N, C-alpha and C positions, 0 to 999 in steps of 0.2 A: 861804534859808531858809523865806522863805514857799511853793516851790518844793517845798520837802521836805515841808511839812506837807501841799501838795494830793495828794501823790504815794501818801502814807501815808494818806489819807482813800481815795484811788482803789482802793488794795489795800483796805482794810477795806470798802468798797461790794461790791469785788467778788467776796466770798462773804458772800451772804447767808445767815439762818439756815434751818436747814435744815427739812424740814416737819416732822422728826421730833420738834424741839427745841422748834419752834410746839405741838407736840401737848402735850409734859408743861409747856408754860406755860400750854396754855388748860384744863387740866385744874387744875393749882396755882388758879389765880386764882380755877374756878368753885367750889374744894372750900373757899375763903377766903369764899366768898358763902353758904354753906349751901345752904339750901335756896329760895332768892331767885333770882330770872332777873336774868342781867345782858345788858343793852345791847351787840349784837353791837358797836359802832362804840366802846364802852369798853370793850372786853375786848379790840378790838385794839388802843386806844390804850394799856392796860397791857401788854400786849406788846412796846409798844415796837415797832410795826412801822413801818417805813421803805418809802418811795413802791418799793425794789426791793424789798423783803421781801413786799407785797402776795398776789404769788402765792401762794407758799408757807404766808402765814396761811391764804387762802383755801382751799389744798389740803389742811394740817392739820385744818381744822374739819368739811371734806365728809369726811374720812376718818373722824373722830371720829363724826359722822352715822352714816355708814354702819355704823359698828361698834357703833352702839347706845352710846357713850358719854354723847352731849353731843346736847340736842334742841335743835330752833328753836322756841319760844313767839310768841304775838301780838305785835306790833310789834318784830319784829327783836330779841326777848330770848333768850340763852342760858343754858341749866342743867344740869348736870349730871342724867343718866337717874337713876341710882343714889340721887340726895337726894331725888328724887321719886317714888319708888317706883314707875316703869314700866322695862319690861325689852325688851332686844331679844330676837327670835326669827325665825322662820319660818313663813309659812301652809302647813300640810301638805294640807288638806283642804275643801271644798266642799260643802254640799248646797245646795239651792235655795233655803232659808230661813239657813242658817246655817252657820258655817265652825271651824275648829280652828287654832290658831297655837300652837305649841310654843318656849317659852323655849330661851337657849341654854344653861341648867341642867337642861333636860328636863321641865320642867313644860307640862302643856298647860294649854290655854286653849279655853272653849267659848266662843264669838262669834258676839251675835244679829245677823241680817243687817245690819241698822240699823248697827251698828256694826264693819263692816268698811271701810268706808272705798274700798270699789271692788278689797280688793288678793284676786290672784290665787293660788293654789296654788305655791310658791316664791319668793315673794316675801317680804324680808326687812322685817321693821315691828318698828316700836315697841307694844307690849303696856301697857293699862296698866290694872289689878286693877278690877269695879265689883261691886255687891254681887250674890250668888250665890242663884237662887231653889233651886238642887237641894241645894247643899252645898260641889259642886264648883268647882273654879276657873272664873269670868269673867271675861269683860275686855273690854274694846274696844280698834281700832287706832287710835293717835293719829296715825300716820305709816308712812307708804310709804316705806323706807330705800334700797330698792334692788331694780329690777321682775328677776322669774325670766323662767319662759317665757311668752312672748306669744299661744301656740296655746291653743282650746278647741275641744272638739268639740261638737253640737248639732244640731238640725235645723229646715230652713224650714218658715216657716210666713207667710203670707200676711195683713196685715189693711186694709182699707180699700187693697185692691187693691197695696199697699206690703210687699215681703219682710222678713221680719225673721230674724234669728237666737235659738232657744227655747236657750239653752245646756243641758247637761248638766247640769252642777256648778253654774255660778257663778250661777245666780240664777233667780226665778221669773219675772221681766219680760224681753221682749224686746229685741234688742240691734240698735241699728241696722246695715245692711250698706253698703258703701259698694259700689255695684253696679258703676261703671265700673272699678275694680281687681280685682275677681272673675271667675273661670271662673264658664262658664255653669252654671246649676243651676235645679230646679224643686221646686216647690211638694211638700213633705214630705220631701226628699232630707236623707237624714244625710251630716253635712260636717265638715271642718276650716277652722277659721278661725284668724284671726291677727287681733288686737288692733292697729290702725292708732291708735287716739286712745284713751286714758286717761281718764275721769271720776273722781269723787269717787264715785258707785255703779255697781254691775254694769249698771245699765241705761244709763249715761250714756257706756257704751263703744262705741266703734267698730271695726267690723271687715270684713276683705273674704273671700272663699271663696277657700281653696286648693284643696281637693281634695273631691271627690263620689264618699262610698263606694256612693251607692245609695238607695232606698227605706228610711226610716225604718221602713216597717213589716213590713221583713224581716230576723231575727235576723243573718244572715249580714254584713247591711251595719254593722250595729251591734259586730257584734265585730269586723269591721274597725276601727272605730271607736274600740273598746276597747283595743285593741292598740297602737294610735298615742296613744294618752291615756298610756298607761302606760312609755310608751317601749323596746316590745318590739320586738328589733330581728327582719323577718321574714327579707328576702334576706341572703344569704352575698357581703361582699364580696369582689371579684375573686380577690384573691391568695391570701384562705381556698380559694377553688374550686379555683384553679390546685394549691394544695398535696394538697388531697383527692383530684382528679382523677389525678394522680402517683402517691398510694400506691393508688388503685383500679386504676388502669392496670397498676401492677407486680405485682399478686396478692400468693399466699400463697407466699414463697420459701423453698424446701427448706433455705439454707445458714441462715435463723431458726431451723429446730429444733434447731440446735446448742446445747449446752449445756441443751435443757428435757427434760423429763421425758415421753416419746412414751407418752401414755397412748390413742391410737387405739383397744387392742384393748379398753378396758375399754367395760363397759356404761352409756353417759351418754347422756342426752338431756335435752332441754328441754322445759319446761310453761309455756307463755303462753295469751294470750287469743289467740280465733279470730283476730282480726285484729289482731294482732302481725308487726310484720316487723323490730322493733331487739331480736333473740334475745338480750341478753348475757349469762343464766343457763345454766348446764346442771348437772344434780344427778347422784349415784351414791351407793348404798348398798352395802355389805358386810357381810356377820355374820363377826364375829370370835372368838377363846373367850372375849372379856371382854365383846364386847357387839357394836359397830357401827362402822363407818368410816364416816362419810360427808362425801362429796366435794364443793364447791362450785366450778364451774367457771366463770369468770367471762374473759369477751372482754376480752384483754389491749388494751385500747386506748393507754394510755400508750405500748406499742410502736410506735406509729403516730402520736401527737401527742405531738410532742418539746416541752419545757419551752420555752416564749418564742418557740414558732414560732408562725406567725399565726392558725394554728387552733387554737392552745392560749390564745392571748388573746383570740380570739373565744370560744371555750369557757366562760373566766373570766368575760368579758363579759353572756355570758347564763346562766352558773350552773346552767340545768336546763331541760329542753325541758318544752315548754307543751302542754299537753294538753284541747282543747276540741270539744264536739259529736263531728265524724268528723274533726276535722284534729289534726294535731300542727305546733309551729315548734319544730323539733328542734334541741336546742347543739349537734350535729355534722351536718352535712352526709349526708345519705341515700346518696351516695357510702361514707361509712362505718359509719353507723348501722344502714342496712340492706342492707349490702355486705358487705366485708371485715369488718368486726367482728364481723358478726351470726354466730350460732353456727347456721347453717344445716345440716339433715340432710345426711349423705354428703357433708361438705366438712371440708378439714382447716383448723382455724381454731387459732391461737395463741391461750393460755387462761393468767390466773394462778389457779392452783388451792388451795383451803385443802384439808387434812384434817384430820377432828376425829374424834380415838379418844372412844367413849363407851362408857361402862358399861351394863349390860343397865335400868338407869332411865333410862338418855339424859345421865348426866353428864359433863360433859367430863374425859377425863382426860390428855389432850395436844389439841397443833395442830400442824402446822405447813404450810407456803405453799411452792410453788414455782411455777416458770415450766414452763408443760406446751406439749402441742399434744394436741387432741382429735380428734375424727370424732364428731359425735351422732348416734345410731342414728335416733328420730323425733322431727319436729315436734309434742312432745303439745300439745293442748288439755286446758282445765280443763274445760268441760263432757261431753267424752268419756271425760275418765277419771273423773269423778264419775259416769258412768253405769256405767265397770266396777267402781266400789267398792261403788256400789249393787245391782250385778247385773241391770242393766235394757240392758247392752250391743247393740248390733247386731251381726251377722257381720262385717257391713264394719268397726266399731269393732276388734272382737276381732282381725282377722286385721291390723291398721295397727297394732296392740301386740303382736303374739304374740311377737316378740324380746326385750320387756320386761317382760311379762308379771309374771311372778314378782319382780322390780324393784320395781314397782309394789306388791304385796302387804307387801312388806319393807319400802318406805316409809311405806306410810300403818302398820305397827306401828311405826316408828321414832317416828312423829309422834307421834300417843298418847301415847309416853311422854313427849316434849318437852311437850305440851299437859299433864300430868300436872305436871310438873316445875313448869312453870309457875303453877299453881295452888298447886302446893306451898309455893313463896315467895311467894304471896297476891299475885299480880301482878292490880288491877283489869281487870275484860272490861269496858270504857265500851263501849256499842253504839252505833256509826254506821252509815246506811247511805246509799251512793253511790248517785246517780242515773245511769240510760243512757237516752241519748237517742239515737230512732232517726231519722234523716235521709234523706228521701227523693232521689230522683237531680234535684229541683227545687231541691234543698237547704233543703227547709223541715222542720221539725218537726213529724212526722205524729204522735209516740206518746213516750210516758215512762216509763219502767220505775224499780223500786228495783232493783241491779243483785245478781245473784246469787252469792252467797259460800258454795261448798261443800267439801266435804273436799278437794279436790285444791289448792285455792285455801289451807286453812291448812296444809297439807303444806310447800308451799312456802317459806308465809310463814315456818313454824319452821325451816326449815334455811337460810333467808336470815338470820335472826335470830340462829340459832347461828355461822354464819360472821363475821357482822358483830361478834357479841361476840368471836369468835376474833382477829380481828383489831385490835380495842383492846388485847386481851390480848398481843399480840405490840407493839405500840407502849409500853404501858407497862412491861412486862417489859423492855425493850430501853432504856427512858427516852430515847426518840426524840422529836422534835418531830414531830405530826401534827395530824388533822383530827378531832376528836371528835364526835359525836351524843350532844347532854344534852339530859336534861328534868329540870329544878330541881321541886322540892316546890312545891304552891301556895304564891302569896304569902298573907302573913298576914291580910289583910282580905278575901281570898275564901276562905281556910278559915277565917276566923270568921263571914261571913255563911252560909256551909255549916252550920255550928255552928248560927246562929240560926235558918234555915230548914227544916231537916232534921224536927226534930220537929212542925211543923205536917204533916206528911205521915206521921206517928207512927214515926219512925225518928231514935235515939239517935246523936248525932256526938261525938267527942271534941274537948277545944278545942282551937284549931289547934297550938299548943306541943304537942300529944301527936300531931297527924295524920301519918298512917304509912298507904304503900301497903293494907297489912294492912287496917287500917281503911276503906280505902275500897271494897277489895273483898268486904269484911263487910257493908259498906254495901248495893250493888248485891245480892250474893248474897242478903240478906233480902227485899231488893224483886221480885229477879225473881221472875216467875209472879203478879206482882199486879197489879191495877190500877192501881199507885203508880208502876210501874216506869219507864216513859217520862219522867214528871216528874223522879224521883230521879235515875233517869241523865242527865238532860240538865242538872240541877243539881251534879251530880258532876262532869260531862264540863265544866261555863261553871267551875267551879272551878280547873280545871288549870291550870297554866303553859304557856307555846306552847315544844315541841323547838325547839329550835336547834344550828348549832353551832359548836365552840369549837376554841381548843387547850388548851383545860386539861380532865382525866378527872374530869369533876364528877357523872358517874353519870345513868343513867335512872330517874326515878321512878316513872311508867308500868309499863315494863318489869322492875322489880327488880333489874336491874343494874350492878354497879361499872364496868365496860366494856363501852364501848359506839360504832361507828361505822356510817358508813354506806360498803358496800366491794363492794355485789354489783351494782353499776349504772353502771358509767363512761360506756355511750352517752349517758343523757341526765342524770346528777347527777354536777356538776364534783367534788364534796370527795372522790365513792369516784375518781375519776379521779385526782385529788390524792395518796391515801392507795397507789394503786396505784404511782406513782413513788415515795414514798417505800421501801414494801417490798420494790419492786424492787431497789434499792440498798441494802435492807439485807440479802437476798438474796446480793448480790454481794461482800457484806465490808465495806462501808465502816464504818470505824469511829466511835463515836459524835460525839466530835469534828468531823470532816467532817460527819457527818449534822446534828446542831447548825448549822453556820456555815450550812448551803446550805437549810434550811428551816426554819429559827423563823420567820425573818418572811413567809414562804410561808405556810408554816399558820396563821400570823395572820390575813394577809389571804385567805388561800382560806375560812377561816373567816366572815370578817363578811361579805365578797361574795356566798359562799355563802346563808347567812341572809337577809342583803335581798333576794339573787334569788327565794328561795324567795318569801319574802313577798308579790312583786311576781307570781309565779307564782300563786299560790293566788289571787290579788284577780282576775288575770284570769280567771281558770278559772270564778270563783264568779260574775262579773258577766256573761261568755258564755253560763254555763249558764243565769241568771236569764234573760238573753232569750230564750233558745229556748226555755226554757218558757213565758216569754208569748205567744210565737209559736204554742203546743201549743195554748193554753187559747183563744186566739180563736175558735177552733171550737168553743168550750165555754162560751160567755155565753149566761146564763140557767138554767145547767144547775143542779142538786142535787148536792152531794155531802155524804158522812159523813165529819170532817176531826178532828184533835185540835190541842189549842190548844200550839202549839209555843213562843214567845213570847210574855210581856205586858210592855207597858210604859204610862206614863201617857195617852198616845195610841189605845190601844186593843190588838187582840192579834192575834198571828200564826198560821195556823191551816194545819195541813201535810196535805195528801191521802195517799192509802196508797201512791200514785207518786212520791213527795215533792214533788210541786209546793205548794211556798207563797202564801200570800197574807195580804193586810194587812185585818183588819175593823178598820176606823177607830171611834173612841168617836160619833163624830158621826151613825155610823148606829146604833147601840145604842138602845135602850127609853129614853126622855129621862128625865132624873134626874141626879143627884150622884154621881159615881164618886170612888172613894178609892183608889188604886194603893197596893198594897203589893210594894215591887220585890221580886224580880223574877217572882215568883210567880202575883198574882190581882190583878183589878181588881173592886172592889164597890161596887155602887148603895148608899147609904146607909140610904136609908128601908126598900125594899123586901128587902133584903138579897140580890139574885139576884148572884152572882159569876159570874166567868170564871177560871180556874182554870188554872194549867201542866199541860198532862196530859190535861187533862177534853175528851169528844165531844162536839160540836158538829155541825148541822149548818148550810152555806153554800151557797149560792148563786153562781157567777162573776158579779159584775158590770160588770167593766170591765178590760181589759189596756192594756200601753203596752210594745211592744215595745222602744221605742228607749228606757224607761228601765227595764227588765226586771223591771218592777212588775205585779202581778195585784191586782186589789182583790175582793175577798169581802163578803158581807154574811148577817146569819142569815136563816136560810128561815123566814120567820116563818111559815107555815102547818106543816112538819115540827114547829117551837116549839110550836106551838099544841096538835097531837097530842098 
């Protein structure tokens, strides 16, 4: 009998309580405790943990901590996070003096530097709300639940003969370098470091240097570090290159022309920037009895990049090509992007063509898509075609475009109709200026200019918009899964802010509940030509939501279109490649049931990942551009410039030069006084009434630059101000 009881006991002991069961028990007992914390030993006892189950109990408690369900307080006491008003989340970004963390529910908290607990971007943390100075959520980090990336970038600085790392985004303090574990480096180098020891503050971290990019005085070095910081893949894996080389070596095979419309006799040609090598769109225009037939012929990248291939997976990972300075990080290897997929002149190329029948006013009557083969007549260049349109072309230009001269005139005619149609539907014309960075053979930026945008650019823009609209109409009409380009109406809070701010500039703005694209267009048109336009344009721009990708056809607020997608750039954007694949199968005759089964999950995944990739690319491009602009301004320290206030903050204002270079005039450099900040419009000294307002012209002097940070410091030109 005793032996039987022993066997039962052994059997029972051989099956300890599972980790999941312990997790449920822990939560149950802590809920019963309310807001009070329970000693961990007592919690373990209440869970009736036997010696054989202590390992599972510990694992359960650890998992709950990482999940942000429970926390450990002083004195080895446990409590439920939800009962204490603390939230799990992730650190998203850091500056030198503060950071941001987002809860699992999506609430973003501003975290002062002293409250960061040494946390790094990607770390999983516990966030506790604290009193806010601005009204926006503000918090402190109570605990780091799980470490994210251990890598950070920065520059080497020496102090008292000892090297330190000055991080780009982690701290204003120097970080100790474990030199014996590091690769060789020099003072002023831009480097990649790995954290080997974490302290309770950023300054207590210890790092080893793993990669040297070059001197931090050069924008090229800093740009290389920015790519690493944001995880942008640069080199292609060998498997991807193998596929690309095989495709390129095979060339355009004549058997690929089967079941394609042969358009090689049509007058089709490309129009791009002079430096462009990845030519993925070509155009054609014909006059018809009803109006016009517009053809937009796009490189058939999906013919070569098959779904789930190594090339396709890499393209989805990258999401988009990244352009900065004179460099490009392509979505696809150059063997494809600049080679077999590029619509080079006088070469047979496989395309996916969109034909739009338009009436004499430019309204779309019908559309159709087809697989095709084309031979571009000429590699058109924006600047050259602009000279043709304004009558200043040279003999060389006239000769180059002689075969397509009539077509250019017809394109210009149609574009005017499309522009007028856009105006009639009250699409707001928000003005933005892009920068053109001029890079010397030494890799140094020697000039910055606003990128010119002439009529040729407008022509191609309008044609691409029309084709993109047709692609979205096709998917919507067929009711198949798709990747749409959407732009939602301004968020209520931003529209309300615009409603309150515009009267200060003498313009009325409807209440947000009534805010429509036509209202934005009217506001801009009223301000255009006045000295208030730049400020009003900026306010309207900042009120807008960001465009993104979606598997739902939610329309485009800015373009005032119900249907819109990105169809015209499959070489450099994954959404375009994705919908080419879907359109190809529609043309092949597959029914909706098959298309839904094949592409429903794909469209959702492509939309979400492409939106994230776009944000990453835009961030990289902006940060790199800032570094090159700072590099350019090194040669202009001490010079005076006329600028316009482009942004106002509580710590000063930003001033933009006519060439698009922007710098900060810090409040500490302004005339002494007490300043009131009226977000986001003005900074006003209380007693003198001197105000610095968005759009105001000011005279500034370039006081300092930091290429490594991509920052430029301006101060007011006292001499000019006195005058």
